[in-house]
N, C-alpha and C positions, 0 to 999 in steps of 0.2 A: 505492499499500499504506499508507506513514505512520500516523499518528494517534498516540496519547497513548505516551509512553512513561516508565515508573518509575525514577528512582534510587533507590537502596536507602537513602540516608539522607535523603531528602528529606522533606517535610511532607506531602506527597500519600500517600508510602507508607506513613510511619507513622498516617493517617487510614484510609488503607484495611485496615490489620493489626486497628486498634483496632475499626473497625465491623463487621468480619468476625467477629472473635473476641466481640465482644458479641452478634451475632446466634446464633452455634454455639452458645454455651452455652444460648441460651433454647431454640432451636430444634434442635437436634443430635437425630436418632433414635437409640432406644435399641435398639442392635446388641449381640449376644453377644460380638463380637471387641474391643468398645470398653472401654476401663479394665481391660483384663485386665496384669498385670506379667509374663505369661511370654511371651518371644522367641518361642518355638517356637510359640503360639498364634495370634500375630501372622502370623507366614511362611504358617501354614496360611490363613488368612484373605485373604492377599493373592494366594495365588497361585489359592484358588477364587474370586476376585472377577476375576481375569482373565477378560473378556468373556462374563461372564456375571452374569444377573440377581442383586441382593441378595435376593429373595425364595427362588430358587432356592438360593441359598448358605446361606441359615438355614434351610432345611430339610435339609441334610448337614451342618454344620457341627460340631455338639454330638455328632449321631449318628458322625460321625469321628473326632472326638477322646474320645469312650467306646470307640472298639475301639483309638484308638492315642492314650493322653494324653500320651506324653513322646515325644522324639524318639528315644529308645533302643527303644522300642516299635515305633513306626515302622520304624526303619531292621531291626529283626529280625522283622519280619514278611514273608509270602512274597509276591511282586508280586500274585498271582492275589487276594489278600486286599484288599489297597489297590486293585486294581481294581475290587471287587466292592462296598467302602466308596464311591467315587467314583462309581458308575454312576449314571447320570440327570443328573450335571453336565457331561458331555461335554466335549469336549477332552480327551481320555484322554491326551495326552503328557504334558498337565502334573501328572499324578499317577506318571508312570513316573518322571518327571525330579524331583518331591518326593522319591521315595521313593530313587531312585538318589543325592540330594544327601543324605538322612539315614544312608544308609552312607558314604558319604565322610567326613561329620560325626564319625559314630563312628569311623571307621577312622582318619583323618588328625587330627580336632582334640578328640579324647576326648569326644565327645557334644558340644561347648560352641560353638554357633551364632556365626559371625563378628558382630561389633558394629558396621563399618563398611561403607560402600556398597561401596568399592572391593575388599573381600575377599569380601562379600557376593556380588560381581558374579561371583567365579571359580566357584560353585556353579552345577552342572548346573540349567538351566531359571531362572534367574535373571537376569532381564536389567536395566536401567538403570531401567524404573519398579519392578520389585519389589525392586532392591536398595536403592533410594533413600525406597520406603514401611516397608521394613521397617527400616533404620537410624535414620530419624528417628523413627516410630512406637514403635519397640521400645527404641529406644536412645539418642534425642534429638539426634541429628547432625542440626547444620541444613545441610540439603541439601534441594531442592525435588523434589517428585515432579508430574509431568507424566504424567495420565491424558486422555481424551479430555474428560471433563467438565471439568481445569482448562483443558484448551487452548480450550475454549469459553468458557469464564468470561472468560479473558485477552483472547481476539481479540474479543470483545463491548466489555469494556472499554475498550481501547485504540481501538478503531474500526477493525482491519483486517479485511480480509476474508480467510476461509478460503483459502489457495493450493495447498496441498500440495506445496510444495517444501522446499529444503534451508533455504533463507532463511527462508520462514516460521516451520519447525519451529526454527531456532535465536531466533528473534525471542521463539519463546513462551518457550524455553528460559531465555533471558536474563531476560525479565520475570518468570518464575517466580522464578527464585535472586534478585534485585531484593526480590522480593517477604518471600522466607523470611525469618521473623525468624532472629538470630543468636546470641539469648543460649542458652548451654550450658543442657542440664537440669538440673534441681535435682529433690529428693525430690518436690516438690509441684506444679513448674511443668514441663511438655514445650512449650517453645514451638512449636518448628519442628513437633514431632508433630501438635500440637491444630491447627496453623495448615494446613499438609497435610491434614488432614481436614475441615478446613471448608471448604477450597476445593472438594473432590470433592464434600460434602456440597450446598453451594451448587447446583453444577452438575448433581447427581442429583436434587435436588428442586425449585428455581425457576428456575434457568437453562438451561430443558430446550430441547432440539434446536427442536420446534415450541411454539408460541406461550406464551414463557418468561412466568413470573409477575414481569412487571418491576415492579410496583408493591409487592409485597411485600420488594422486594431491599434488604437494607441499602446495597449501592455504588451505588443507582440514581441520585445525584446526580454519581457518579463517574463513569457511563458513557457513552461515546461515541454508543454503538448504541442502546440501549433498545428491543429487541427483536430480530428474527431478523435473523443477519449473512448476507453472501451466501456459500455454498457451493459445491461443484463439485457437477455430477449426480452421485446414486449409483447405483454398478449396480443394472439392473435384476435382480429375483430371477427365477431359473429354476424350472421349474414340468415336474416329472419323474414317471410313474407307477413304482410299484413292488408287486410283489406277494409274500406269504410263507406259509409253510405252517406250521399251528398241528396239529399230529400229537401223540395222547396216546394213552396205553397204559396198561393195568392190570397191573403184576406183584404178585401178592399183593394184599394191602392196600395197596399202593402206586402210585400216579400218577406216569408217567413223560413228559416232552414231550422231544421230539426237538429239538436244537439243532444250530448248524454254529459250529464255530471258524474265525476269520478266521485267515487266514493271517499270520505274523510278520511278512512283508516287507510286507504291506498298506499302502496310503497313508492308512486311514483308520483306525482303529480298530485294529491289528493284535492277534489273538493273543484277543479279546472273542469273547463268544459271544453269538447273535443266532437266529432264526428264519431256516430254510434259506429261502433266496432263489427265486423261482418264475419259469422265463420267461414271458412276454405270453400266448404262445401257447397253453399249457399251461392255462390259466384262462380263456380264453377262453369265454363262454356261461356260466360258471358264478358263484354269487351268494356273493359272500363274508358271512361272519360280523361283520366289521366293516371300516368305512372311518375313516380319518382321515386328518389334515394332520401333518407332520412336519419342521421345518424344521432345515436344518444348513449354517451358513454363508450363501451366497447362492441357495442351491436350496430350494424346495417341494417334497418328495416327498409328492404322492399316492397314500396305504398302503391295500391291503386284504390282508384277510388271510383265507386260505381255512381250514375245518375241515372236511374231508369224514368219513365215515366208511366203513367195509366196503372194497368192492372200489374207489372212489373215492379213498378214502385212500392205498390202493396204488398206484394209476395215479399220482396226484399225487406220492408220494413217490419214483415212478421217474422222475418230471420234474424231480426237485432235480439241478441241474446239480454239485452237489459230489461231491467224491471221497468213499467210505463212510467213510475213514481220518477224515475231517473232520466226521463227522455222530457226536453220541453222543447216549445217552437217559440225563436228568438226572432224579433225584426232584424232584417239584415242593416238596416240604419241605426242599430244599438250595437253591434256586433263588435266596434271598439270600445265599447266599455263592459264589456265581457272579460272574464279570466279564461282568455284562450289558451291551451297547449302552442305549442311554436308548430307543431306537424299542424293541427288544425287553419293557424292562421294562414301560414304558407297556403295549404289548400285553397281556403276561402277568397285571399288575394289574387293568385294565380288564374283561379277560374272567375274570377271578377263578382264573385258574391261580394266580397268584402273591398269596401274601397280602401285604396293605399292611400292615405294622410300623409300629405309632404310635409317635413319638419318644418316649423316656423319660425326662427330665429328673431332675438330681440331686434334686429338691424330691419328685419324685413316688416315692423310692425308700421 
């Protein structure tokens, strides 16, 4: 395992920090949650960024904050509205925990977000990574943030293979802590917060999992690996078929779509609305109106959507396994306010059942 090891006060650590920050100031992406002075906005961004691509978060971040501009507004909102605004980001437990934490902060802390990692860690849905990120970026606490990008940078720099063991994790955490600046925040400088964002930025844009852009890296001459390091084999993606019913009806001038509400105790996306799933034998020999692939964690779902008319529609509706009490007719002009699963939203938008609302930024107003 071995490799380079940084000491906090060493010339090598100082050189690391200096090169990293010089690169970051020149090359950092212009992201909407950077440079904000509202801890609430930082908190929202960090929760959204958990296991989610930056591009997907950019699409939802401003729209979410437009609906819930303050912690108080989020705390007072119904959960269904929060889930509706989160729809498309996936991992909906994050939205529930964010909402639950906001209500706790309003009730127990007068609406003021805790300012230290230790206190932040006590909030629902806030783990070690998120508490450290908020504490350093929003409040300038000198604490290291370790996500997948940071871990990859540090393993390659030090020349250590990825082990996936407790000892390996402890090594990465110790190196991250040794490298984070210890200077406290001032009005003009947030040394720890900027350093942590620079580390994550380097991993996200240059020190890539495959084919890293080593010759563009400011830390190239310090790096023991200079390329891809040895990593454990990734889990093989599973493939599964899935079929759904798209059933529409007219009520006067309104169009309604049939949706199924997932059980509150479901292991995935409890309480969310989706198109009613169909058993495979009910759709055998039928032609779908849409085929698409949808990935959730380690599973690729090969989805078919069926939208029959007349008697065929009635036959497929009878084939839906869900209880009638779990099925609801929802007006299509109200779909944007419903807590839809990401797949349901994707299908309904692609088939023009649900309007795609363009993001309205402040300067457009």
